[in-house]
DRENVEXGU-543625 format. One record per residue: residue number from 0; residue in one letter; z negated, y, x negated of N, C-alpha, C in turn. Coordinates in steps of 0.1 Angstrom, whole numbers. Atoms other than C-alpha are relative to their C-alpha. Layout:
N
     i   aa    n.pz    n.py    n.px   ca.pz   ca.py   ca.px    c.pz    c.py    c.px
   NUM    A       Z       Y       X       Z       Y       X       Z       Y       X
...
***
This chain:
363
     i   aa    n.pz    n.py    n.px   ca.pz   ca.py   ca.px    c.pz    c.py    c.px
     0    M       7      13       2    -844    -680     523       1      -8      13
     1    M      -1       8     -12    -842    -709     547      -9     -12      -1
     2    S       9      11       0    -866    -736     558       7     -13       1
     3    D      -6      14      -1    -858    -773     553     -10     -10      -6
     4    P      10       9       5    -884    -800     551       6     -11     -10
     5    A      -6      10       8    -859    -824     534       5       7     -13
     6    S      -4      -7      12    -859    -804     501       5     -10     -11
     7    P      -4       8      11    -840    -818     471     -11       1     -11
     8    S       9      -1      11    -857    -822     437      -3      15      -3
     9    N       4     -13       2    -877    -791     428      -9       1     -12
    10    R       7      -1      12    -888    -783     393      -4      15      -4
    11    L       3     -14       2    -895    -746     397     -13       3      -7
    12    K      13      -2       6    -932    -748     389       0      -4     -14
    13    D       0       4      14    -925    -767     357       6      10      -9
    14    W      -7     -10       8    -900    -741     345      -8      12      -1
    15    R       8     -12       1    -923    -712     354     -11      -2      -9
    16    S      11       2       8    -952    -728     337       4       0     -15
    17    R      -4      -1      14    -932    -733     305       1      14      -6
    18    R      -1     -14       4    -926    -696     304     -13       7      -1
    19    G      13      -6      -1    -962    -689     310      -1      11      10
    20    W      -1     -10     -10    -954    -668     340      -9      -4      12
    21    T       7       2     -13    -975    -664     372      11       1      11
    22    Q     -10      -1     -11    -958    -666     406       4      14       2
    23    V      -3     -15      -2    -961    -628     408      11       4     -10
    24    E      -9      -4      11    -943    -624     375      14      -5       3
    25    L     -14       5      -3    -914    -647     385       6       7      12
    26    A      -5      -7     -12    -911    -631     419       5      14      -4
    27    R      -5     -13       4    -908    -597     403      13       0      -8
    28    R     -12       1       8    -882    -607     378      12      -5       9
    29    A     -11       5      -9    -861    -626     405       3       9      12
    30    G      -3      -9     -11    -864    -599     431      -3      -6      13
    31    I       4       6     -12    -880    -621     457     -15       1       2
    32    S      15      -2      -2    -915    -622     472      -8     -11      -6
    33    R       9      10       6    -944    -641     457      -2     -11      10
    34    A       2      10     -10    -949    -659     490      12     -10       0
    35    A     -12       9       0    -913    -672     488       0      -9     -12
    36    V       1       9      12    -919    -685     452     -10     -11       3
    37    S      10      11      -3    -950    -703     464       5     -10       9
    38    A      -5       9     -10    -933    -718     494      11      -9      -6
    39    I     -10       8       7    -904    -730     472      -7     -11      -8
    40    E       7       9       9    -928    -746     447      -7     -12       8
    41    I       7      11      -8    -947    -766     474      10      -6      10
    42    R     -11       6      -8    -913    -775     491      -1       3      15
    43    R       0      -5     -14    -919    -756     523      12       8       3
    44    L     -13      -7      -2    -887    -736     517      10      -5     -10
    45    V     -12       3       9    -853    -744     502       6      14      -2
    46    P      -6     -13       2    -839    -713     485      14       1       4
    47    S     -14      -3      -3    -807    -697     496       8      -1     -13
    48    V      -8       0      12    -778    -698     471      -3      12      -9
    49    A       3     -13       8    -785    -662     461     -13      -1      -7
    50    A      14       1       6    -822    -669     455       0     -10     -11
    51    A      -1      11      10    -815    -701     436       6       5     -13
    52    L      -7      -6      12    -791    -682     413      -9      10      -7
    53    K       9     -10       6    -816    -654     407     -11      -7      -8
    54    L      11       7       7    -844    -679     398       5      -7     -12
    55    A      -6       7      11    -821    -699     375       3      10     -11
    56    A      -3     -10      10    -810    -667     357     -12       5      -7
    57    C      13      -4       6    -846    -656     352      -5     -10     -10
    58    L       6      11       8    -856    -690     338      10      -5     -11
    59    E     -10       4       9    -824    -693     317       4     -15       0
    60    C      -4      14      -3    -814    -726     332      11       0      11
    61    T     -10       1     -10    -789    -739     357      -7      -3      14
    62    V       6       3     -13    -795    -743     395      -2     -15       1
    63    E       1      14       0    -789    -780     390     -13      -5      -7
    64    E      12       4       7    -818    -782     365     -12       4       8
    65    L      11      -4      -9    -841    -764     390      -1      -9      12
    66    F       0       6     -13    -831    -781     422       9     -12       2
    67    G     -10      12      -1    -806    -809     414      -8     -13       3
    68    T       6      13      -2    -812    -844     424      -2      -8     -13
    69    T       3       8      12    -829    -866     397       7     -13       1
    70    R      -6      13       0    -810    -897     387     -10     -11       3
    71    P       9      11      -2    -825    -929     400      -3      -8     -13
    72    A       3       7      12    -843    -951     375      10     -11      -3
    73    A      -9      11       2    -818    -979     380      12       4      -8
    74    E     -11      -4       8    -791    -958     362      -4       2     -14
    75    N       4      -2      14    -812    -955     331       5     -11      -9
    76    E      -5      11       9    -800    -974     300      -6       3     -14
    77    W       4      -2      14    -811    -979     264      11       6      -8
    78    A      -9      -6       9    -794    -957     238       4     -11     -10
    79    W      -2      12       9    -797    -988     215     -12      -9       3
    80    A      10      10      -4    -817   -1020     218     -13       2      -7
    81    P      13      -2       7    -855   -1017     211      -3     -13      -8
    82    H       4      11       9    -870   -1039     184      -9     -10       6
    83    V      10       9      -6    -897   -1054     206       1       2      15
    84    P      -1      -1     -15    -898   -1061     244      -8      12       6
    85    A       9     -10      -6    -927   -1038     252       1      13      -8
    86    S      -2     -12       8    -912   -1008     235      -3      13       7
    87    R       1     -14      -5    -923    -972     240      13       7      -1
    88    Y     -13      -7       0    -895    -949     248      -1      15       4
    89    W      -2     -14      -6    -884    -913     254      13      -1       8
    90    Q     -12      -1      -9    -858    -903     280       6      14      -2
    91    A      -8     -13       1    -831    -877     277      13      -2       7
    92    E     -13       0      -6    -800    -869     297      11       4     -10
    93    V     -11      -2      10    -769    -872     274      13      -4       7
    94    A     -14       3      -5    -733    -869     286      -1      -6      14
    95    G       0       5     -13    -743    -874     322      -8     -12       3
    96    R       8      12      -2    -765    -904     316     -14       2      -4
    97    V      14      -1       4    -802    -908     314      -2     -12     -10
    98    L       2      10      11    -808    -927     281     -14      -2      -4
    99    C      14       3       5    -840    -944     269       2      -2     -15
   100    F       0       1      14    -846    -940     232     -13      -7      -5
   101    P      12       6       5    -870    -965     215      -7      10      -9
   102    C       8      -9       8    -898    -945     199       0      -4     -15
   103    E       0       2      15    -897    -941     161      -7      12      -6
   104    E       5     -12       6    -911    -917     136      11      11       0
   105    T     -10     -11       0    -894    -883     140      -3      10     -11
   106    A       2     -10      10    -891    -853     118     -12       8       3
   107    A      12      -7      -5    -920    -838     138     -12     -10       0
   108    G      11       9       0    -941    -869     132      -1      -9      13
   109    E       2       9     -13    -955    -891     161       1       9      12
   110    M      -1      -8     -12    -945    -878     195      -4      -9      12
   111    A       4       7     -12    -959    -887     229      12      -7       7
   112    H     -11       7      -6    -938    -913     247       1       3      15
   113    D      -2      -2     -15    -924    -911     283      -3     -12       8
   114    G       3      12      -7    -930    -947     291      -1     -12      -9
   115    V       0      12       7    -934    -983     280       8     -11       8
   116    A      -8      10      -6    -908   -1009     288      -8     -13       2
   117    S       7      12      -2    -922   -1041     303       8     -12      -6
   118    R      -8      10       6    -893   -1061     289      13       6      -4
   119    Y     -13      -5       4    -859   -1057     273       8       5      12
   120    G      -9      -4     -11    -836   -1036     294      -7       7      12
   121    D       8      -6     -11    -864   -1023     317      -6      13      -4
   122    C       6     -13       3    -870    -986     312       1       8      13
   123    S       0      -8     -12    -880    -967     343       0      15      -2
   124    G       1     -15       1    -883    -930     350     -13       4      -6
   125    S      12      -5       6    -909    -907     335      -2      14       7
   126    E       3     -13      -5    -926    -875     345       7      12      -6
   127    N      -8     -10       7    -907    -855     319      14       0       5
   128    D     -14      -2      -5    -874    -841     331      10      -3     -12
   129    P      -9       4      11    -847    -858     310      10      11      -4
   130    S      -9     -11       3    -825    -827     313      -6      11      -9
   131    Q       6     -10       8    -850    -807     293      -3      -5     -14
   132    T       2       6      13    -849    -829     262      13       1      -8
   133    L     -11      -1       9    -825    -822     233      -2     -11     -11
   134    V       1      11      10    -818    -852     210       9       4     -12
   135    V      -6      -4      12    -809    -843     174      -1     -12     -10
   136    A       1       9      11    -801    -867     145       4       6     -13
   137    G      -3      -6      13    -801    -856     109     -10      -3     -10
   138    C       9       4      11    -818    -857      76      -7      12      -6
   139    D       7     -11       5    -833    -822      72     -15      -3      -1
   140    P      14       3       0    -868    -827      59      -9      10       6
   141    A       7     -11      -6    -878    -794      74       3       1      15
   142    A      -3      -1     -14    -866    -803     109     -12       1      10
   143    G      12      -2      -8    -901    -804     122      -3      14       4
   144    L       2     -15      -3    -902    -766     119       9       4      12
   145    L     -10      -3     -10    -871    -764     141      -5      -5      14
   146    A       5       6     -12    -886    -788     167     -11       8       6
   147    A      12      -8      -5    -918    -768     169       4      13       5
   148    E      -4     -13      -5    -901    -735     172       9      -1      12
   149    Y      -8       2     -12    -877    -748     198      -9      -2      12
   150    A      10       2     -11    -906    -760     219      -7      13       3
   151    R       8     -12      -2    -925    -727     214       9      11       7
   152    Q      -8     -11      -5    -896    -704     222       7      -4      14
   153    T      -8       4     -12    -879    -724     250      -8      -8      11
   154    G       7       9      -9    -905    -747     266       7     -14       1
   155    R      -7      13      -1    -880    -776     261      -5      -9     -12
   156    R       4      10      11    -885    -807     239      12      -4      -8
   157    M     -11       5      10    -865    -816     208      -6     -13      -6
   158    I       3      12       8    -865    -852     195       9       0     -12
   159    H      -8       0      12    -853    -852     159      -1     -13      -7
   160    L       0      13       6    -843    -886     147       5       1     -14
   161    C      -4       0      14    -840    -892     109      12      -9      -2
   162    R     -12       8       2    -804    -903     103       8       7     -11
   163    S      -9      -6       9    -779    -898      75      11       8       7
   164    S     -11      -7      -6    -749    -875      81      10      -9       7
   165    G      -9       9      -6    -726    -904      87      -5      -7      12
   166    R       6       7     -12    -749    -923     111      -2      10      11
   167    A       2     -10     -11    -756    -891     130      13       4       6
   168    L     -13      -3      -6    -719    -883     135       5     -12       8
   169    R      -4      12      -8    -713    -919     147      -8       0      14
   170    L       8      -1     -12    -741    -914     173       6      11       9
   171    L      -5     -11      -8    -726    -881     184      14      -4       6
   172    Q     -13       4      -5    -691    -897     187      -2     -10      11
   173    Q       3       9     -11    -707    -924     209      -7       6      12
   174    R       7      -8     -11    -723    -897     231     -14      -5       2
   175    K      14       5      -2    -758    -910     224     -10      10      -5
   176    I       9     -12       4    -772    -877     210       7      12       4
   177    H      -7     -12      -3    -765    -841     216       5       7     -13
   178    V      -2      -8      12    -765    -828     180      -1      -9     -12
   179    A       0       8      13    -757    -843     145      -1      10     -11
   180    G       1      -8      12    -769    -828     113       9      -6     -11
   181    V      -9       5      11    -744    -830      84      -1       9     -12
   182    H      -2      -8      12    -742    -820      48       9      -9      -9
   183    L     -10       8       7    -710    -835      34       9       9      -8
   184    S      -9     -10       7    -697    -804      17      -9       9      -9
   185    A       7      -9       9    -708    -784     -13       2      15       5
   186    A      -1     -13      -5    -714    -747      -5      13       6      -7
   187    G     -12      -6       6    -681    -727     -10      12      -9       3
   188    G     -11       9      -3    -660    -758      -1       6       5      14
   189    R      -6      -5     -12    -635    -747      26      -1     -10      11
   190    H       2       8     -12    -646    -762      59      -3     -14      -3
   191    G       3      14       3    -659    -793      43      -7      -8      11
   192    N       7       7     -11    -684    -802      70       9      -1      12
   193    A      -8      -1     -12    -660    -791      97      11     -11      -1
   194    N     -10      10       2    -633    -814      83      -5     -14       3
   195    A       6      13      -3    -656    -844      83      -3      -2      14
   196    V       3       1     -14    -668    -837     118      13      -2       8
   197    S     -13       2      -8    -632    -833     131       6     -14      -2
   198    R      -6      14       2    -621    -866     115      -8     -10       7
   199    E       9      10      -7    -651    -885     129       0       1      15
   200    L       1      -1     -15    -652    -871     164      14       0       7
   201    G     -13       1      -6    -615    -866     171       2       9      12
   202    V      -1      -9     -11    -623    -839     197      -6      13      -4
   203    P       5     -13       5    -631    -802     195     -16       0       0
   204    A      14      -1       2    -666    -795     182      -4      13      -6
   205    A       5     -13       6    -688    -767     169     -10      -4     -11
   206    L      10       2      10    -710    -764     138      -8      12      -1
   207    L      10     -11       2    -741    -742     136      -6      -1     -13
   208    R       5       0      14    -750    -733     101     -15       1       0
   209    M      14       0       1    -786    -741      94      -5       7     -13
   210    A       4      -6      13    -789    -733      57       9      -5     -11
   211    Q      -6       6      13    -775    -738      22     -12      -4      -8
   212    W      12       5       7    -799    -760       3       4      -6     -14
   213    E      -2       6      13    -802    -773     -33      -3     -15       1
   214    E       2      14       1    -797    -810     -38       2      -4     -14
   215    G       0       4      14    -803    -827     -71      -8     -12      -3
   216    V       7      12       4    -822    -853     -90     -15       3      -2
   217    A      14       0       2    -859    -857     -86      -4     -12     -10
   218    F       3      11      10    -876    -877    -114     -14       2      -4
   219    V      14       1       6    -909    -887    -130       1       1     -15
   220    S       0      -1      15    -915    -875    -165     -12       8      -5
   221    D      11      -8       6    -943    -863    -187       5      11      -9
   222    Q      -6     -10       9    -919    -842    -207      11       8       7
   223    E     -10      -8      -5    -896    -814    -200      14      -6      -3
   224    V     -14       4       2    -859    -823    -195       9      11       2
   225    A      -8     -12      -1    -834    -796    -202      12      -1       8
   226    S     -13       1      -7    -803    -810    -186       2     -14       6
   227    L      -3      12      -7    -789    -837    -164       6     -10     -10
   228    R      -6       9      10    -770    -851    -194     -11      -7      -8
   229    S      11       6       8    -802    -856    -214      -8     -10       9
   230    L       7       9      -8    -818    -872    -184       7     -14       2
   231    L      -8      12      -2    -790    -897    -179       1      -9     -13
   232    Q       0       8      12    -794    -908    -215     -12      -9      -1
   233    R      13       9       0    -828    -924    -206       3     -12       8
   234    P      -1      12      -8    -832    -959    -193      -8       1      13
   235    L       7      -3     -12    -841    -949    -158       3     -11      11
   236    R      -2       8     -12    -846    -970    -126       3      10      11
   237    W      -4     -10     -10    -827    -952     -99      -2      -6      14
   238    I       0       4     -14    -833    -953     -62      13       5       7
   239    G     -13      -3      -6    -800    -954     -42      -2       8      13
   240    R      -1      -7     -13    -790    -935     -11      10      -7       9
   241    E      -8       7     -10    -774    -948      21      15       4       0
   242    P     -15      -3       0    -735    -950      21       2       9      13
   243    G      -3      -9     -11    -721    -922      43      -9      12       1
   244    S       9     -11       0    -749    -898      35       5      11     -10
   245    G      -3     -11       9    -745    -864      18      -6      -3     -14
   246    A       7       3      12    -771    -875      -8       7     -11      -8
   247    R      -7      11       7    -750    -906     -16      12       6      -8
   248    Q     -10      -7       7    -721    -883     -24      -5       7     -13
   249    C       6      -7      11    -743    -863     -47      -4     -10     -11
   250    L       3      10       9    -756    -895     -63      12      -6      -8
   251    D     -12       4       6    -721    -907     -69       5      10     -11
   252    Q      -4     -11       9    -713    -874     -86      -9      -1     -13
   253    V       9       1      12    -744    -879    -109       3     -12      -8
   254    L      -1      12       7    -739    -915    -118      15      -3      -4
   255    R     -14       3       2    -701    -915    -117       3     -15       1
   256    L      -4      14      -1    -689    -950    -126     -11     -10      -3
   257    R      11       9       2    -723    -964    -132      -2      -9      12
   258    K       3      10     -10    -735    -994    -112     -10       7      10
   259    Q       8      -6     -10    -751    -983     -79     -14      -7       0
   260    P      13       7      -1    -789    -990     -75       0     -10      11
   261    T       1      10     -10    -799   -1020     -55      -9       4      11
   262    R      10      -4     -10    -828   -1004     -37       5      14       6
   263    I      -5     -11      -7    -818    -979     -11     -10       8       8
   264    A       9      -8      -9    -837    -950       5       8       6      11
   265    T      -8      -5     -11    -827    -938      39      -1      15       3
   266    D       1     -14      -1    -838    -902      36      -6       7     -12
   267    H       5      -7      12    -850    -875      12     -15      -3      -3
   268    R      14       3       2    -887    -882      17      -2     -14      -5
   269    A       1      14       5    -882    -919      11       3      -1     -15
   270    V      -3       0      14    -868    -911     -23     -13       5      -7
   271    A      12      -5       6    -899    -891     -32     -11     -11       1
   272    A      10      10      -1    -921    -919     -19       2     -11     -10
   273    A      -3      11       9    -903    -945     -40      -4       5     -15
   274    L       3      -5      13    -908    -923     -71     -15       1      -2
   275    R      15      -1       2    -945    -916     -65      -6     -13       1
   276    G       6      13       0    -951    -952     -57       3      -9     -12
   277    G      -3       7      12    -936    -963     -90      11     -10       1
   278    W     -11       9      -2    -906    -982     -75      12       5      -7
   279    A     -12      -6       7    -881    -959     -93      -5      11      -8
   280    D       3     -11       9    -879    -932    -119       7      13       4
   281    A      -8     -11      -4    -852    -910    -104       8      -3      12
   282    G      -8       1     -13    -833    -903     -72       5      13       4
   283    V      -5     -13      -5    -814    -877     -53      -7       4      13
   284    C       5      -5     -12    -830    -855     -27       1      16      -1
   285    V      -1     -14       0    -833    -818     -18     -13       6      -8
   286    R      11      -6       8    -855    -794     -39     -13       0       8
   287    L      12      -1      -7    -880    -789     -11      -9     -13      -1
   288    V       7      12       0    -890    -826     -10      -6      -3     -14
   289    S       4       3      14    -892    -829     -48     -12       9      -3
   290    M      11      -9       3    -915    -799     -51     -13      -4       8
   291    E      12       4      -7    -938    -810     -23      -6     -13      -5
   292    A       5      12       6    -941    -844     -40      -5       1     -14
   293    G       5      -3      13    -950    -828     -73       9      -7     -11
   294    L      -9       6       9    -919    -842     -90       8      10      -8
   295    R     -10      -9       7    -895    -827    -116      13       0       7
   296    F     -13      -1      -8    -861    -816    -103      10       7      -8
   297    L     -12      -6       6    -827    -808    -117      10       2      11
   298    S     -10      -3     -11    -803    -791     -93      14      -5      -4
   299    V     -13       5       2    -769    -807     -90      11       9       7
   300    R      -9      -8      -7    -752    -787     -63      -7       7      12
   301    V       5      -7     -12    -758    -763     -34      10      -5      12
   302    E      -7       5     -11    -747    -777       0      -2       8      13
   303    N       1      -5     -13    -740    -765      35      -6     -10       9
   304    Y       6       9     -10    -763    -781      61       3       6      14
   305    D      -4      -5     -14    -749    -777      97      -4     -10      11
   306    L       3       8     -12    -758    -789     132      13       0       8
   307    S     -12       1      -7    -727    -802     150      -2      -5      14
   308    F       1       5     -14    -722    -807     187      14       2       6
   309    L     -13       0      -6    -692    -813     210       2      14       7
   310    K      -3     -13      -7    -675    -781     223      -2      -1      15
   311    S       1       2     -15    -676    -796     258     -14       2       5
   312    V      14      -2      -5    -714    -792     259      -6      13      -5
   313    E       5     -13       6    -716    -758     243      -8       8      10
   314    S       6      -8     -10    -726    -742     276     -13      -7       5
   315    D      13       6      -4    -755    -767     281     -11       9      -4
   316    P      11      -9       4    -787    -746     283      -8      -5     -12
   317    R       7       5      12    -803    -769     257       7       4     -13
   318    I      -8      -4      12    -775    -761     232      -1      15      -2
   319    Q       1     -14       1    -775    -724     240     -14       4      -5
   320    A      13      -3       5    -813    -724     235      -1      -3     -15
   321    L       0       3      15    -808    -741     201       6      11      -8
   322    I      -7     -11       7    -784    -714     190      -9      12      -1
   323    R       8     -12       0    -808    -687     200     -12      -2      -9
   324    V      11       2       9    -837    -703     182       4       1     -15
   325    V      -4       0      14    -818    -709     150       3      15      -5
   326    R      -3     -14       3    -807    -672     151     -12       9       0
   327    S      12      -9      -2    -842    -659     158      -6       4     -13
   328    T       6      -5      12    -860    -638     133     -12      -9      -5
   329    A      12       9       3    -891    -661     135       4     -12      -8
   330    Y      -4      13       6    -872    -693     126       7       3     -13
   331    R      -7      -3      13    -850    -677      99     -11       4     -11
   332    R      11      -4      10    -882    -663      82      -7     -13      -5
   333    L       6      13       4    -898    -698      82       9      -8      -9
   334    L     -10       8       8    -867    -715      69       2       7     -14
   335    G      -3      -7      12    -861    -688      43     -11      -1     -11
   336    E      12       1       9    -896    -693      28      -1     -13      -7
   337    L       1      13       6    -889    -729      19       8       0     -13
   338    P      -7       0      13    -879    -736     -17      13      -7       1
   339    G     -14       6       0    -842    -743     -22       8       2      13
   340    Y      -7      -3     -12    -832    -730      13       5      15       0
   341    N      -6     -14      -1    -808    -700      16       4       2      14
   342    V      -3      -2     -14    -806    -685      51      10      11       3
   343    S      -9     -12      -2    -780    -658      45      11      -3      10
   344    E     -10       3     -10    -755    -677      68      -6      -8      12
   345    T       6       7     -11    -780    -693      92       3       6      13
   346    G      -4      -5     -13    -768    -690     127      15       2       2
   347    D     -15      -1      -1    -731    -687     119       5     -12       8
   348    L      -6      10      -8    -710    -707     143      15      -2      -4
   349    E     -14       3       4    -677    -725     134       5     -11      10
   350    R      -6       9      -9    -655    -743     159      11      -8      -6
   351    T     -11       8       5    -631    -772     152       8      -5      11
   352    A      -9       8      -9    -602    -789     169       2     -13      -7
   353    P      -3      13       6    -591    -825     163       7       1     -13
   354    R      -8      -2      12    -567    -812     136      -7      11      -8
   355    T       7      -9       9    -584    -795     106       6      13      -1
   356    S      -7     -13       1    -558    -768     106      -4      10      11
   357    E       4      -8     -11    -573    -755     138     -14       5       0
   358    I      14      -4       1    -607    -747     125      -1      15       0
   359    T       1     -14      -2    -619    -713     135     -14       4      -2
   360    P      14      -4       3    -650    -696     120      -3      11      10
   361    L       5     -10      -9    -671    -675     144     -13       6      -6
   362    I      13      -6       4    -702    -653     140      -9      -2      12
***
């Protein structure tokens, strides 16, 4: 250990607190003294290279995350323009940039913001470390479970934005999020999601299998309906789905050459809300949402739902933490208890290259 009053950024106490460890516990695990841990936390000591590596290894993070220099606020930028000047925002480090994300409803509900912009283009720093936030975009209605388990197991924050598969992939291609959720392939289709990811991104990526789920038609009816054919014979008002979404593919399969609905829902729960509110009689969503809304449901197909990320960031501690959480017994149990979710392949990893012929499945 060596003394230096001009210490760089030091987030050791934050990381230790997230683990729920005392200074004594951290010192024991890292093989250094409790006094040294205390001195580092109050910036009286700068750790040697060896000590910094031991501390980072214990806390499952990088030395840069513990002691690296924080980016100045002047380098922060909006991921996309806020709707109002005084917008609340979250911050996250993505692709080497600190991005400000205008607050919106997430899969986990309302989340505390990091700051409030005084005007367009003005988002300053926050007390939260941007390198500890993982930004995911997808349409899994159960994503709140993943966000909660991610925080519980890792001490990191997940912001899960509600986006269709197509929109999520575009944000990932623009390096504005870390992970995109996709369901553009029926289960059993050979590399369907991987092929779509490869075409959209054009660079090597990886897909983490979340689940196989049932997607189909939710509808309002006082009578039993035996088949999709008999349902389609009725004069129904349909709620549409966003182009580029997996649900839109399913809807096209159901309606075939029929005219597309004029009213569009942006996610599964919006379909259920439209039906319960009397705006429509039928629409496509996953079984989970239909059952929770008390609607009738006819299954159309089983789909693979995957989380995709760039291979270049696979070693990011936030991504590695995500993989561990998805593969954990606790999370697989929660997911497997949801209606319509099959977790037999949850946690499987598949890597892609720009050409679909180079897709390689992993375990």
